[in-house]
C-alpha positions in Angstrom: 118.7 15.9 -3.5 116.2 15.9 -5.2 113.6 18.0 -4.4 111.6 17.5 -7.5 108.8 15.6 -5.7 108.1 18.9 -3.5 108.2 21.4 -6.4 106.5 19.6 -8.8 103.1 21.9 -9.0 100.7 20.2 -9.4 99.1 19.9 -13.4 95.5 20.6 -13.8 93.4 18.4 -16.3 90.7 20.1 -18.5 89.5 18.4 -21.5 86.8 21.2 -23.6 84.0 19.6 -25.6 82.9 22.0 -28.6 82.1 20.8 -32.6 83.4 24.3 -33.0 87.1 24.5 -33.5 86.7 28.5 -32.7 84.9 27.6 -29.2 87.2 25.5 -28.3 90.4 28.2 -28.8 87.7 30.3 -26.8 87.5 27.8 -23.9 91.3 27.3 -23.9 92.1 31.2 -23.4 89.9 30.7 -20.5 91.1 28.0 -18.7 94.8 29.2 -19.4 93.4 32.4 -17.7 92.3 31.6 -14.4 96.1 31.0 -12.9 96.2 27.1 -13.0 100.9 26.0 -12.4 100.5 23.7 -15.0 98.0 22.8 -17.5 97.2 20.1 -19.0 94.2 20.7 -21.7 92.6 18.2 -24.0 89.9 18.8 -27.1 87.1 15.9 -28.0 84.6 17.1 -31.2 81.6 15.5 -29.4 80.3 13.6 -26.9 81.5 10.0 -28.2 85.1 11.9 -28.4 84.6 12.6 -24.9 84.1 9.1 -24.2 86.9 7.7 -25.5 89.5 10.3 -24.6 87.8 10.0 -21.1 88.9 5.6 -20.5 92.7 7.0 -20.3 92.1 10.8 -19.2 90.6 12.1 -15.8 89.7 15.5 -16.0 89.5 17.9 -12.8 86.7 19.2 -15.5 84.9 18.5 -18.3 83.8 22.1 -20.2 81.1 20.7 -22.8 78.8 21.9 -25.6 75.4 20.8 -25.0 74.2 20.3 -29.2 76.5 18.7 -31.1 76.7 15.6 -33.6 76.8 12.2 -32.5 76.6 12.6 -28.5 75.5 15.7 -27.6 76.5 17.5 -23.9 73.7 16.1 -22.2 73.9 12.6 -23.6 77.8 12.9 -22.4 76.4 13.9 -18.7 73.4 10.8 -18.9 76.4 8.4 -19.9 79.2 9.1 -17.2 76.2 8.6 -14.6 75.4 5.2 -16.5 79.5 3.9 -16.2 79.4 4.6 -12.4 81.8 8.4 -13.2 79.0 10.4 -11.9 81.8 11.9 -9.6 83.5 13.4 -12.7 82.6 17.0 -12.8 81.0 18.9 -16.0 80.0 22.1 -16.6 78.5 23.2 -20.0 78.5 26.1 -22.5 75.5 26.1 -24.9 73.3 28.1 -26.2 70.0 26.3 -24.8 68.2 28.5 -22.7 65.1 26.1 -22.5 64.6 26.3 -18.8 63.3 22.6 -18.5 65.8 21.1 -20.4 68.6 23.1 -18.3 67.0 21.7 -15.6 67.6 18.5 -16.9 70.9 19.1 -17.0 71.4 19.5 -13.7 69.7 16.8 -12.3 72.2 14.2 -14.0 75.1 16.0 -12.8 75.9 19.5 -14.6 77.8 21.7 -11.8 77.4 24.6 -13.7 75.5 25.9 -16.8 76.4 28.8 -18.7 75.0 30.0 -22.3 77.0 31.2 -25.0 77.9 34.2 -26.2 79.4 35.0 -23.2 81.7 37.1 -20.6 85.6 35.3 -20.0 85.7 36.3 -16.4 82.0 35.0 -15.5 83.1 31.5 -17.1 86.9 31.8 -15.4 84.2 32.7 -12.2 82.9 30.1 -12.4 85.6 27.1 -13.4 87.9 28.8 -10.4 85.0 28.2 -7.9 84.5 24.4 -9.3 88.7 23.5 -9.1 89.5 25.5 -7.2 93.2 27.5 -8.1 95.0 26.6 -5.2 93.7 22.5 -5.2 92.9 22.7 -1.8 90.5 18.9 -2.6 88.0 17.4 -0.1 89.9 14.9 1.8 89.3 11.7 -0.1 86.9 10.1 2.3 84.5 12.4 1.6 81.7 11.6 -0.7 81.3 15.1 -2.9 78.1 15.7 -1.5 79.3 14.8 1.9 82.1 18.1 0.8 79.7 20.3 -1.0 77.8 20.4 2.5 81.0 21.0 4.6 82.7 23.6 2.1 79.1 26.0 1.9 78.0 29.3 3.6 75.4 28.0 4.2 73.4 24.7 4.8 70.6 23.8 2.2 68.1 21.9 4.4 68.2 25.0 7.1 68.1 27.4 4.5 64.6 25.6 3.0 63.0 25.8 6.4 63.5 29.3 7.5 61.8 30.0 4.1 59.4 27.4 4.8 58.7 29.4 8.2 57.7 32.5 5.8 56.4 31.6 3.1 52.7 30.9 4.7 52.1 27.7 3.3 52.7 28.3 -0.4 54.5 25.5 -1.8 58.2 26.5 -3.7 61.3 24.0 -4.1 64.8 25.5 -3.2 67.8 24.2 -5.7 71.7 25.4 -5.1 72.8 26.7 -8.0 75.9 27.1 -9.6 77.4 30.8 -9.1 75.9 33.7 -9.1 77.5 35.7 -11.8 77.1 39.4 -12.9 75.4 39.0 -15.6 72.3 37.3 -14.3 71.7 39.4 -12.0 68.6 41.6 -12.3 68.7 45.3 -13.2 67.6 46.0 -9.4 68.8 43.4 -6.6 68.3 43.7 -2.1 71.8 42.9 -0.7 72.3 42.8 2.9 75.3 43.7 4.9 75.6 41.2 7.9 78.5 42.8 10.9 80.5 40.8 12.9 82.2 41.0 15.9 85.6 40.0 13.5 85.1 42.8 11.0 82.6 45.3 10.0 81.0 43.5 7.3 81.4 39.8 7.8 78.7 38.5 4.5 76.8 39.9 2.5 72.8 38.3 0.7 71.9 39.7 -2.1 68.3 38.9 -4.0 67.4 39.8 -7.3 64.3 40.6 -8.2 62.0 38.1 -8.6 63.9 36.5 -5.5 62.4 39.6 -3.4 59.2 39.1 -5.2 58.7 35.3 -3.7 60.0 36.1 -0.8 59.0 39.5 0.2 55.4 38.3 -1.5 55.0 35.1 0.4 55.9 36.0 3.4 53.9 40.0 3.7 51.0 38.1 2.4 50.2 39.4 -0.7 48.3 37.8 -3.7 49.7 36.1 -6.1 48.5 37.6 -9.2 50.0 41.3 -7.3 53.6 39.1 -6.5 53.8 38.2 -10.8 52.9 41.8 -11.5 56.2 43.1 -9.5 58.2 40.1 -11.3 56.8 40.7 -14.7 57.9 44.9 -14.2 60.8 43.9 -12.2 60.1 46.5 -9.2 59.4 44.8 -6.2 57.1 46.7 -4.1 58.3 48.3 -0.6 56.4 45.7 1.5 57.7 43.2 -0.5 61.6 44.9 0.0 60.7 45.1 3.9 60.4 41.4 4.3 62.7 40.3 2.4 65.1 42.2 4.1 63.3 40.6 7.3 64.4 37.3 5.9 68.1 38.6 5.4 67.6 39.1 8.6 67.3 35.7 10.0 69.6 34.3 8.0 72.1 36.1 9.8 72.0 32.9 12.5 72.8 30.3 8.9 75.8 31.6 8.4 78.6 29.7 9.3 82.2 31.5 9.7 84.9 29.9 11.4 85.3 33.6 13.1 81.9 34.1 14.2 80.9 31.9 17.1 77.4 33.7 17.6 74.0 34.7 15.4 75.7 37.5 13.0 73.6 40.4 12.7 71.9 42.3 9.4 73.7 45.6 9.7 71.7 47.0 6.7 70.0 46.9 2.9 70.5 48.2 0.4 69.1 48.3 -3.4 71.9 48.1 -5.7 72.0 48.0 -10.2 73.3 45.1 -11.7 76.3 47.2 -12.3 77.6 47.8 -8.2 80.9 47.6 -8.8 81.8 46.4 -5.5 78.8 43.6 -5.5 80.7 42.4 -8.9 84.0 42.1 -7.7 82.5 39.6 -5.1 80.8 37.5 -7.1 84.2 37.0 -8.8 86.5 36.8 -5.4 85.4 35.9 -1.9 85.6 34.3 1.5 82.9 31.5 0.6 79.3 30.7 -0.8 76.6 29.7 -1.0 74.3 30.0 -3.4 70.3 28.9 -4.4 67.4 29.6 -7.0 63.4 28.8 -5.5 60.8 28.3 -7.7 57.6 28.9 -6.7 54.8 27.4 -9.4 53.2 30.0 -11.0 55.6 32.3 -10.0 59.0 31.5 -11.3 62.3 31.2 -10.1 64.1 33.9 -8.3 68.2 33.6 -6.8 70.0 34.3 -3.6 73.5 34.0 -2.3 75.4 34.5 0.9 78.9 35.6 0.2 81.7 35.9 3.1 83.7 39.0 2.4 
C-alpha cells in the first residue's frame, strides 16, 4: 500500500531577500537550525527580484533586508499590500534603527523587525514564533487577525482597558509587538510569577525598566519629569516597582490558560538582570505568549510580555 501521503513531511518554504550573499547564507543557516522537517529556501537580491519570485512561489515567511537597490524591504511590504497579498508573512532583518521608520514597517504588516548584527538564537525565536515548527496553522476560515486573537495569551483590548484604568488619564498607545527577546531587555527587569491550580508557576509577566516606570509612575500619579528621569537613569523607584507589581496582579485575571478556570493570582515579583538565564530560556520556549509595547507622548516606549510556562 502506498503511504507516501501519510509519511511525507510538510515542506516549509522561505524566501530570503538581501543584496549581500553573506547575509543570505547566514539567514539560511538560521532557518536550517530551526528544526523544520523539510525546507525549500529560495533567495532574491532585492525587493524587485522578490516580487518576481513570489509570482510562483508561496513561502511561509519572507525574511528581507530593508535597504536594497531597486526596491527596499519597506517598498516590498507596501507593494504586497497594494496587490492584495498583505496576508503574506514578512519579517525584516535590518540596520534601520529610526523609531519612525520601524513603526512604518509594522504599520505595513511586518511580523517582526530585528536589527543587524543579530544573534542566531534571537532570529530563531522570531522565525519559530511566526512559523511554528509543528506546522499547526489556524483553520483556513480564520482571518490572520482572528487567528492572532485566538492564540494570544492576553487579549489586547482587555489589556488596554486595564492600563486605561490605572494610568489616571495619561494618554498612551498600546501596540502588539514582535516577540520579546533577551537582548531587547533592559539591564534590570521586573518579573511576576503567577501560580495556578494546575502547577506552582503557570505564567510570568516581564516588564522592562521603561514599562515599570511608565505603568508604575502613571498609576502612582508621579510627575512626568520624575518618570522621564527614572527612564533615562534606567532605574525605577520603589514606588514605581510597587505600582507596576499591582498592575501585574490585576493582569492575572486576563491570562487565558486552558487549565485555569479562575483568575491566576500573582505569587511574587522580583527584579532580575538581562542575563537571567531562566527568563531568557522562557523567552525562546514557552507555552504561549502576548507581547506589547506601551508608548506615552513625552515619556517614550516600554516593553512587556506575558508568557505561559
